[in-house]
C-alpha positions as a printed NumPy array, in Angstrom:
array([[214.165,   3.325, -83.911],
       [215.087,   0.178, -82.045],
       [218.709,  -0.752, -81.857],
       [219.729,  -3.971, -83.443],
       [220.366,  -6.304, -80.536],
       [221.019,  -9.97 , -80.542],
       [218.824, -11.903, -78.108],
       [219.586, -15.386, -76.981],
       [216.916, -17.463, -75.349],
       [217.906, -18.582, -71.914],
       [217.582, -22.253, -71.417],
       [216.36 , -23.477, -68.038],
       [218.407, -26.464, -67.056],
       [216.47 , -29.638, -66.775],
       [215.796, -30.892, -63.289],
       [218.258, -33.513, -62.32 ],
       [216.827, -35.803, -59.724],
       [220.318, -36.954, -58.936],
       [221.3  , -33.442, -57.753],
       [218.557, -33.205, -55.115],
       [219.638, -33.289, -51.438],
       [218.385, -36.142, -49.354],
       [215.499, -35.251, -47.034],
       [217.481, -35.888, -43.868],
       [220.178, -33.426, -44.962],
       [217.572, -30.77 , -45.757],
       [215.984, -31.13 , -42.365],
       [219.391, -30.952, -40.705],
       [220.216, -27.788, -42.627],
       [216.915, -26.168, -41.576],
       [217.47 , -27.121, -37.94 ],
       [220.968, -25.649, -38.01 ],
       [219.628, -22.444, -39.554],
       [216.949, -22.167, -36.837],
       [219.523, -22.767, -34.127],
       [221.793, -20.086, -35.564],
       [218.933, -17.612, -35.5  ],
       [218.284, -18.324, -31.812],
       [221.981, -17.984, -30.99 ],
       [222.074, -14.647, -32.812],
       [218.969, -13.461, -30.937],
       [220.472, -14.455, -27.59 ],
       [223.698, -12.623, -28.435],
       [221.774,  -9.476, -29.398],
       [219.756,  -9.567, -26.181],
       [222.918, -10.118, -24.144],
       [224.634,  -7.122, -25.746],
       [221.572,  -4.913, -25.218],
       [221.202,  -6.078, -21.618],
       [224.875,  -5.498, -20.869],
       [224.657,  -2.023, -22.36 ],
       [221.599,  -1.22 , -20.271],
       [223.348,  -2.492, -17.147],
       [226.428,  -0.388, -17.817],
       [224.243,   2.646, -18.46 ],
       [222.4  ,   2.108, -15.182],
       [225.657,   1.729, -13.278],
       [227.   ,   4.86 , -14.915],
       [223.888,   6.815, -13.99 ],
       [223.998,   5.49 , -10.426],
       [227.558,   6.63 ,  -9.955],
       [227.671,   9.775, -12.04 ],
       [224.096,  10.614, -12.958],
       [222.783,  14.078, -12.209],
       [219.462,  15.81 , -12.021],
       [219.354,  16.478, -15.75 ],
       [219.311,  12.788, -16.655],
       [215.792,  12.368, -15.278],
       [212.568,  13.656, -16.718],
       [210.127,  15.756, -14.699],
       [208.097,  12.69 , -13.676],
       [211.013,  10.309, -13.118],
       [212.599,   9.542,  -9.753],
       [215.829,   7.769,  -8.839],
       [215.529,   4.157,  -7.769],
       [214.658,   3.653,  -4.09 ],
       [217.237,   2.562,  -1.537],
       [216.601,  -0.879,  -0.071],
       [219.031,  -0.595,   2.836],
       [217.456,  -1.213,   6.279],
       [218.369,   2.299,   7.468],
       [218.179,   2.948,  11.202],
       [218.25 ,   6.485,  12.626],
       [219.128,   7.141,  16.268],
       [219.068,  10.584,  17.872],
       [222.094,  11.173,  20.091],
       [222.539,  13.95 ,  22.637],
       [225.035,  15.489,  24.991],
       [223.25 ,  16.681,  28.139],
       [225.387,  18.986,  30.312],
       [225.949,  18.399,  33.979],
       [223.239,  20.178,  35.947],
       [220.459,  19.731,  33.373],
       [217.813,  17.336,  34.64 ],
       [214.583,  16.385,  32.895],
       [212.841,  14.182,  35.477],
       [209.493,  14.026,  33.689],
       [210.872,  13.493,  30.204],
       [210.138,  10.261,  28.382],
       [213.061,  10.712,  26.012],
       [216.325,   8.999,  26.823],
       [218.646,   9.184,  23.856],
       [222.161,   7.693,  23.723],
       [225.054,  10.053,  24.368],
       [227.179,  11.514,  21.586],
       [230.317,   9.941,  23.041],
       [228.699,   6.484,  23.162],
       [227.678,   6.826,  19.524],
       [231.118,   7.986,  18.419],
       [232.953,   5.239,  20.286],
       [230.55 ,   2.691,  18.82 ],
       [231.216,   3.94 ,  15.295],
       [234.966,   3.767,  15.893],
       [234.725,   0.219,  17.234],
       [232.791,  -0.861,  14.145],
       [235.026,   0.8  ,  11.526],
       [236.591,  -1.781,   9.189],
       [237.788,  -0.025,   6.045],
       [237.357,   3.763,   6.137],
       [236.487,   6.767,   8.277],
       [235.96 ,  10.258,   6.846],
       [235.514,  13.185,   9.26 ],
       [234.533,  16.737,   8.28 ],
       [235.222,  19.084,  11.178],
       [235.517,  22.683,  12.299],
       [238.366,  22.342,  14.817],
       [239.948,  19.757,  17.141],
       [240.415,  19.938,  20.896],
       [239.523,  16.526,  22.324],
       [241.9  ,  17.034,  25.233],
       [241.589,  19.976,  27.596],
       [245.017,  21.363,  26.757],
       [243.275,  24.502,  25.514],
       [242.108,  25.334,  29.048],
       [245.364,  24.308,  30.769],
       [243.316,  22.519,  33.426],
       [242.689,  18.935,  34.456],
       [238.942,  18.797,  33.919],
       [237.548,  15.295,  34.566],
       [234.92 ,  15.979,  31.915],
       [237.664,  15.759,  29.252],
       [238.024,  12.006,  29.735],
       [235.559,  11.052,  27.003],
       [237.215,  13.335,  24.468],
       [240.599,  11.873,  25.299],
       [239.204,   8.352,  24.878],
       [237.782,   9.232,  21.454],
       [241.204,  10.548,  20.417],
       [242.925,   7.369,  21.651],
       [240.536,   5.165,  19.696],
       [240.993,   7.28 ,  16.572],
       [244.75 ,   6.751,  16.802],
       [244.303,   2.964,  16.693],
       [242.432,   2.846,  13.385],
       [245.109,   3.547,  10.765],
       [247.549,   0.949,  12.202],
       [244.714,  -1.612,  11.86 ],
       [244.29 ,  -0.841,   8.157],
       [241.385,   1.601,   8.373],
       [241.798,   4.535,   5.987],
       [241.254,   7.687,   8.067],
       [240.738,  11.027,   6.303],
       [240.079,  14.291,   8.121],
       [238.998,  17.539,   6.452],
       [239.249,  20.458,   8.869],
       [238.872,  24.21 ,   8.626],
       [242.316,  25.78 ,   8.35 ],
       [243.312,  26.566,  11.947],
       [244.907,  29.744,  13.213],
       [247.292,  27.947,  15.544],
       [248.787,  24.55 ,  16.361],
       [246.498,  21.526,  16.532],
       [248.065,  18.878,  18.818],
       [245.184,  16.449,  18.244],
       [245.653,  16.521,  14.482],
       [249.407,  16.164,  14.827],
       [248.898,  13.044,  16.93 ],
       [246.517,  11.616,  14.341],
       [248.955,  12.335,  11.523],
       [251.623,  10.43 ,  13.408],
       [249.235,   7.493,  13.767],
       [248.775,   7.297,   9.988],
       [245.662,   9.382,   9.419],
       [245.457,  11.744,   6.436],
       [244.596,  15.367,   7.196],
       [243.747,  18.205,   4.825],
       [243.102,  21.76 ,   5.956],
       [240.483,  23.634,   3.951],
       [241.09 ,  27.377,   3.693],
       [237.467,  28.493,   3.512],
       [238.487,  32.023,   4.454],
       [240.373,  32.265,   1.178],
       [237.725,  30.406,  -0.811],
       [234.477,  31.948,   0.475],
       [235.419,  34.249,   3.401],
       [233.99 ,  31.65 ,   5.79 ],
       [234.984,  28.527,   7.714],
       [234.402,  24.793,   7.433],
       [231.651,  24.551,  10.045],
       [230.517,  21.045,   9.075],
       [230.432,  18.241,  11.644],
       [229.937,  14.731,  10.282],
       [231.513,  11.279,  10.19 ],
       [231.144,   8.589,   7.512],
       [232.171,   5.042,   8.499],
       [232.786,   2.384,   5.833],
       [230.439,   4.37 ,   3.555],
       [227.638,   2.617,   5.449],
       [227.041,   4.498,   8.718],
       [227.324,   8.197,   9.542],
       [226.929,  10.833,  12.24 ],
       [225.719,  14.375,  11.499],
       [224.944,  16.982,  14.119],
       [226.009,  19.938,  16.208],
       [228.924,  18.406,  18.135],
       [232.425,  19.628,  17.335],
       [235.54 ,  17.534,  17.903],
       [235.695,  19.125,  21.342],
       [235.903,  17.514,  24.782],
       [233.225,  19.936,  25.992],
       [230.731,  18.322,  23.601],
       [231.183,  14.781,  24.925],
       [229.602,  13.433,  28.077],
       [231.197,  11.039,  30.485],
       [228.858,   8.067,  30.413],
       [228.778,   7.417,  34.151],
       [228.941,  10.924,  35.588],
       [227.699,  13.039,  32.65 ],
       [230.371,  15.658,  33.289],
       [229.541,  17.594,  30.162],
       [229.676,  21.273,  29.321],
       [227.841,  21.781,  25.98 ],
       [224.359,  20.578,  25.001],
       [224.449,  18.871,  21.603],
       [222.101,  16.98 ,  19.307],
       [222.808,  14.86 ,  16.26 ],
       [221.7  ,  11.766,  14.407],
       [223.492,   8.5  ,  13.69 ],
       [222.359,   6.573,  10.623],
       [223.232,   2.886,  10.665],
       [223.225,   0.49 ,   7.693],
       [222.29 ,   3.239,   5.248],
       [224.935,   3.036,   2.544],
       [222.818,   4.934,  -0.004],
       [222.796,   8.095,   2.128],
       [226.315,   7.466,   3.446],
       [227.735,   7.328,  -0.082],
       [225.935,  10.564,  -0.927],
       [227.385,  12.217,   2.194],
       [230.812,  10.973,   1.106],
       [230.412,  13.061,  -2.061],
       [230.144,  16.171,   0.129],
       [233.271,  15.086,   1.984],
       [235.095,  14.521,  -1.314],
       [234.422,  18.158,  -2.227],
       [236.084,  19.271,   1.026],
       [238.94 ,  16.835,   0.41 ],
       [239.466,  18.28 ,  -3.062],
       [239.496,  21.849,  -1.718],
       [242.036,  20.857,   0.932],
       [244.733,  20.406,  -1.707],
       [247.422,  23.046,  -1.968],
       [246.476,  25.854,  -4.342],
       [242.96 ,  24.536,  -4.92 ],
       [240.015,  26.705,  -5.914],
       [236.285,  26.129,  -6.236],
       [235.505,  24.814,  -9.742],
       [233.129,  26.888, -11.829],
       [231.472,  23.562, -12.659],
       [232.115,  20.59 , -10.417],
       [233.117,  17.341, -12.196],
       [230.298,  14.84 , -12.569],
       [231.523,  12.371,  -9.899],
       [230.565,  15.025,  -7.308],
       [226.993,  15.324,  -8.631],
       [224.016,  13.814,  -6.846],
       [220.605,  12.58 ,  -7.904],
       [219.044,  13.128,  -4.481],
       [217.73 ,  16.553,  -3.56 ],
       [214.648,  18.576,  -2.696],
       [212.943,  17.693,  -5.989],
       [213.952,  14.003,  -6.04 ],
       [214.616,  12.853,  -2.465],
       [215.848,   9.357,  -1.744],
       [213.156,   6.786,  -0.965],
       [214.359,   4.799,   2.037],
       [213.062,   2.462,   4.713],
       [213.878,   4.27 ,   7.961],
       [213.347,   2.482,  11.264],
       [210.964,   0.145,   9.492],
       [208.757,   2.775,   7.831],
       [208.932,   4.52 ,   4.431],
       [210.631,   7.91 ,   4.364],
       [212.069,  10.475,   1.973],
       [215.528,  11.863,   2.685],
       [218.278,  13.956,   1.172],
       [221.39 ,  15.867,   2.164],
       [221.842,  19.596,   1.581],
       [225.052,  21.601,   1.634],
       [226.337,  25.148,   1.987],
       [227.543,  27.473,   0.645],
       [226.075,  27.303,  -2.888],
       [229.482,  27.3  ,  -4.659],
       [230.144,  23.968,  -2.914],
       [226.945,  22.456,  -4.335],
       [227.616,  20.404,  -7.492],
       [224.832,  19.589,  -9.92 ],
       [221.797,  18.127,  -8.177],
       [222.776,  19.179,  -4.646],
       [220.184,  21.357,  -2.893],
       [221.767,  24.338,  -1.1  ],
       [221.282,  24.222,   2.667],
       [219.274,  27.406,   2.945],
       [216.956,  26.368,   0.128],
       [216.324,  23.064,   1.906],
       [215.647,  24.798,   5.209],
       [213.195,  27.227,   3.674],
       [211.421,  24.369,   1.928],
       [210.699,  22.772,   5.306],
       [209.309,  26.071,   6.602],
       [207.2  ,  26.659,   3.498],
       [205.636,  23.192,   3.634],
       [204.693,  23.238,   7.326],
       [200.943,  23.345,   7.896],
       [200.59 ,  22.73 ,  11.632],
       [203.717,  23.707,  13.551],
       [207.379,  24.646,  13.226],
       [209.674,  23.951,  16.185],
       [213.216,  25.328,  15.926],
       [216.134,  24.885,  18.327],
       [219.279,  26.791,  17.383],
       [222.228,  28.408,  19.091],
       [222.041,  31.597,  17.022],
       [219.178,  33.288,  15.239],
       [220.346,  36.408,  13.428],
       [218.616,  37.62 ,  10.24 ],
       [221.915,  39.271,   9.393],
       [225.029,  38.326,   7.48 ],
       [227.801,  37.568,   9.96 ],
       [231.345,  38.235,   8.758],
       [229.906,  39.056,   5.362],
       [231.539,  40.573,   2.33 ],
       [229.662,  42.164,  -0.567],
       [228.084,  39.676,  -2.964],
       [226.108,  40.171,  -6.127],
       [222.637,  38.722,  -6.146],
       [220.71 ,  36.619,  -3.66 ],
       [221.986,  33.145,  -2.934],
       [219.508,  30.26 ,  -3.306],
       [220.782,  28.63 ,  -0.083],
       [218.298,  30.522,   2.062],
       [215.43 ,  29.317,  -0.096],
       [215.949,  25.765,   1.176],
       [215.402,  26.715,   4.79 ],
       [212.441,  28.919,   3.909],
       [210.836,  26.133,   1.943],
       [210.671,  24.098,   5.157],
       [208.908,  26.987,   6.906],
       [206.594,  27.714,   3.986],
       [205.439,  24.11 ,   3.795],
       [204.517,  23.862,   7.478],
       [200.75 ,  23.744,   7.951],
       [200.355,  22.92 ,  11.635],
       [203.391,  23.996,  13.645],
       [207.034,  25.027,  13.411],
       [209.298,  24.269,  16.381],
       [212.745,  25.874,  16.213],
       [215.707,  25.492,  18.571],
       [218.702,  27.628,  17.647],
       [221.7  ,  29.156,  19.338],
       [221.274,  32.543,  17.644],
       [218.429,  34.281,  15.833],
       [219.573,  37.311,  13.849],
       [217.88 ,  38.302,  10.557],
       [220.988,  40.285,   9.637],
       [224.531,  39.773,   8.404],
       [226.499,  39.956,  11.642],
       [229.87 ,  41.71 ,  11.64 ],
       [229.34 ,  42.815,   8.06 ],
       [230.678,  46.103,   6.778],
       [228.428,  47.77 ,   5.953],
       [225.678,  46.104,   7.997],
       [223.501,  43.839,   5.886],
       [220.003,  42.514,   6.518],
       [219.162,  38.906,   5.593],
       [215.503,  38.36 ,   6.455],
       [214.628,  35.281,   4.363],
       [214.194,  32.897,   7.325],
       [212.538,  35.599,   9.41 ],
       [210.103,  36.378,   6.595],
       [209.343,  32.691,   6.14 ],
       [208.432,  32.231,   9.799],
       [206.226,  35.328,   9.826],
       [204.501,  34.24 ,   6.624],
       [203.868,  30.753,   8.025],
       [202.279,  32.159,  11.188],
       [200.26 ,  34.956,   9.584],
       [199.135,  33.451,   6.268],
       [198.732,  29.77 ,   7.164],
       [198.119,  29.925,  10.915],
       [201.112,  27.691,  11.665],
       [202.234,  27.467,  15.288],
       [205.856,  28.655,  15.474],
       [208.085,  27.947,  18.467],
       [211.65 ,  29.272,  18.474],
       [214.061,  28.143,  21.201],
       [217.276,  30.173,  21.105],
       [220.342,  29.666,  23.265],
       [221.405,  32.392,  25.643],
       [224.893,  32.39 ,  27.136],
       [227.83 ,  34.645,  27.816],
       [228.702,  35.027,  24.116],
       [225.237,  35.795,  22.727],
       [225.099,  38.837,  20.453],
       [223.111,  41.5  ,  22.404],
       [221.474,  42.859,  19.243],
       [219.752,  39.494,  18.802],
       [217.226,  40.481,  21.464],
       [215.662,  43.162,  19.247],
       [215.047,  40.674,  16.441],
       [213.571,  38.108,  18.818],
       [211.234,  40.709,  20.334],
       [210.162,  41.787,  16.857],
       [209.312,  38.218,  15.899],
       [207.46 ,  37.568,  19.162],
       [205.485,  40.823,  18.789],
       [203.544,  39.3  ,  15.901],
       [201.603,  37.229,  18.444],
       [198.472,  39.118,  19.516],
       [194.702,  38.909,  19.339],
       [194.503,  41.036,  16.2  ],
       [196.841,  39.043,  13.966],
       [195.908,  35.628,  15.419],
       [199.523,  34.655,  14.777],
       [200.863,  32.002,  17.129],
       [204.579,  32.747,  17.472],
       [206.449,  32.232,  20.726],
       [210.14 ,  32.713,  21.454],
       [212.043,  31.412,  24.46 ],
       [215.647,  31.514,  25.636],
       [217.359,  28.301,  26.74 ],
       [219.948,  28.854,  29.467],
       [222.337,  26.154,  30.675],
       [223.029,  27.056,  34.317],
       [226.627,  27.233,  35.506],
       [228.162,  27.199,  38.949],
       [231.322,  29.134,  39.734],
       [233.641,  26.361,  38.588],
       [231.735,  25.631,  35.394],
       [231.599,  29.313,  34.518],
       [235.404,  29.396,  34.386],
       [235.516,  26.909,  31.507],
       [235.661,  28.966,  28.286],
       [233.055,  28.476,  25.545],
       [230.96 ,  26.06 ,  27.579],
       [227.488,  25.856,  29.143],
       [225.512,  26.481,  25.964],
       [222.707,  24.8  ,  24.029],
       [224.476,  24.173,  20.714],
       [221.488,  22.664,  18.831],
       [220.733,  23.381,  15.158],
       [217.521,  21.604,  14.204],
       [213.913,  22.125,  13.157],
       [210.9  ,  19.823,  13.157],
       [207.416,  20.255,  11.707],
       [204.412,  17.953,  11.464],
       [205.907,  16.763,   8.173],
       [209.656,  17.059,   8.211],
       [212.898,  16.879,  10.158],
       [215.868,  19.195,   9.567],
       [219.139,  18.505,  11.412],
       [222.002,  20.778,  10.403],
       [225.45 ,  22.018,  11.337],
       [224.991,  25.753,  10.659],
       [223.974,  28.548,  13.005],
       [220.961,  30.475,  11.782],
       [222.679,  33.651,  10.708],
       [222.653,  34.743,   7.097],
       [226.176,  34.139,   5.918],
       [226.47 ,  30.735,   7.565],
       [224.464,  29.667,   4.513],
       [226.287,  31.816,   1.961],
       [229.959,  31.684,   2.969],
       [230.436,  28.935,   5.551],
       [230.529,  25.208,   4.785],
       [227.716,  23.258,   6.409],
       [225.576,  20.184,   5.841],
       [222.045,  19.168,   6.776],
       [219.93 ,  16.016,   6.714],
       [216.268,  16.378,   5.744],
       [213.77 ,  13.579,   6.332],
       [210.039,  13.443,   5.635],
       [208.292,  10.597,   7.421],
       [204.689,   9.916,   8.439],
       [203.45 ,   8.241,  11.581],
       [204.521,   8.152,  15.193],
       [207.699,   6.602,  16.487],
       [209.865,   7.754,  13.606],
       [212.761,  10.196,  13.616],
       [210.4  ,  13.156,  13.245],
       [208.298,  12.334,  16.296],
       [211.433,  11.595,  18.354],
       [212.829,  15.018,  17.533],
       [209.506,  16.665,  18.335],
       [209.595,  14.996,  21.771],
       [213.11 ,  16.324,  22.419],
       [212.041,  19.846,  21.488],
       [208.946,  19.809,  23.706],
       [211.007,  18.415,  26.584],
       [213.383,  21.369,  26.344],
       [210.606,  23.906,  25.661],
       [208.67 ,  22.909,  28.778],
       [211.748,  22.59 ,  30.999],
       [212.776,  25.083,  33.722],
       [215.777,  26.027,  31.567],
       [213.581,  27.774,  28.962],
       [212.715,  31.39 ,  29.774],
       [210.39 ,  33.977,  28.265],
       [211.924,  37.091,  26.751],
       [210.507,  39.203,  29.58 ],
       [212.063,  37.06 ,  32.319],
       [214.137,  38.911,  34.877],
       [217.896,  38.608,  34.721],
       [217.963,  37.819,  38.433],
       [215.836,  34.712,  37.929],
       [218.059,  33.426,  35.137],
       [221.503,  34.386,  36.379],
       [224.508,  35.977,  34.768],
       [224.848,  33.274,  32.105],
       [222.473,  35.037,  29.679],
       [223.333,  38.295,  27.881],
       [219.889,  38.787,  26.31 ],
       [217.911,  39.752,  29.44 ]])
C-alpha cells in the first residue's frame, strides 16, 4: 500500500537573458581557473621535490646499509681524489735500481698541517715526537719535533684540533704541550673496553684530505728530508681532495671520540649518525688519480663497527679470497694466534674481511707484514687463529695464486713465528704445485743505531693483489682484529699507474732487495738484528 504523499511539481525557472554573464567575464573566469590549476600543480611539485631532497640529504648523512635494495648502490663520489703513497726509508737502506721514489711521511704530514684551515682529527696509538723517551740527542728526532711545533700552532689560528689516543700508562709530554696550545685530547681505554689498545694511525684534515698508514706519532717513524736519518720503515697513503672518503673516515674517528668520554662504554647498537653506506658490498665509486675505482674503509674490532661498516678482518679476507693471480703481503707481524687474548664466544667476522681479499686473488698475493703468527699470542690458554693462514693456503692450492709474504725480522720478533712461517713455506713443492714463498726483511743496524730502542724495523701493514689494495694499521695477529682498534683502506682499481700498481712496485722493490732473506739464510749473513734465524 502506497503512502499518501503530496507531490509538488518543480518548476524550472525561465531563462533570463539579463542574468547571463558577458562573454569577456566568462573567458576571464576560465583563464583564472586555469592559472589556479597550474599554480596548484607547481606547489605540489615543489613540495614533493623538497621532500625528496630532504630524504636524500637524510639518507646521505644517516643512511645505512638497510636502506638500499640488493641491486641498489650509493651515489658515486665526484671528488677528484688523488692518492699518494708515502714512505719512511731508514738510514742505511738503499734501493739504487728502484724506480719508485715516494714522498716521505714527514713531508706529507707537514704538508697536511700547512694546509689545515678548519679542523684536524688524529687517531693515534701513542705520542713521542721528541726523543725524550731515549734521553739522548738524536739528530733524527728533528722531523718529529718540527711536526709537534707545527701542531701547536694550529689551535691558536682557529683550527679545531682533536686527538684520540690509546690510554697511556705514563706521562705524555707531547700531549700535554698540545693541550696547552688549545688542542682537545681524549684518551680511549681500549683495555677496559675490549682488552686491547687503540692501534689506529690516521689523520683527517678539513674533512677533505687524510693520511692512513703504519706510522705512529713517533720521531723514529719520520725521516729528515735532507739526511734521511730515520729509524723505522713505514708506508701509508695520503688522499687529497677526497671529502667523500674523508667524511666516512671521520665517522670512525667520532666513534673513538665518543669512547674517550669518561665512563663511556661500547653501545650495543651504535646511533645512526655513526652508520655508513660504504662497505665491502657497496663500495664507494670514486675517481682516483684520474681513473675509476671502488673504495671503502674497514674498522676493527667488530664491536666498534656500526651498521654498514665492514670489519677489518672481513675486508682483508675478501681481498685474499678474490685474488686470482698473486697476493703480495708486507707486514711487521704474522701470527695465526690471538695475542693478549681473553676468552670470547663465537668467531668474529673481522677475520673474514682479510680472508676475502685472499680468497678473491686469482693471480698473485704479495704480503709484507711485521709478524706472521696464526695463533693468539700471549693468550691464556694458547689459542689458534688460522683464518688468514687458511686463506693463503687455499688461494695457493685451490686457485694456483702466487703468494709472497714479506715479514719483518728484528730484535723483538716472536721466536715462535718461525715455525708458522716454515709451515706456510713448506706448501711449496713439486707435488702440490703451490707457489708460496716467505722472506724476512731485516733493517741493518750499526752499533749506534742498535742502541736506539724499538727502532730498525720494517713496520709495514699492507697487501696488494692483481685486483685490490689493502693498507691497514693492524699487525697480522689474530686479536689485533678482534680486540684492538684499527682501520684499513681498500681500493679496487684497474690499469697501470694507479695506487694498486704503485704499491705492487714498492713490494717488488723490497722483495728483490738485499734486505730480504730466505728462511734458511744463515744468521751470520744477516746479523744479530733478526731473532728468527
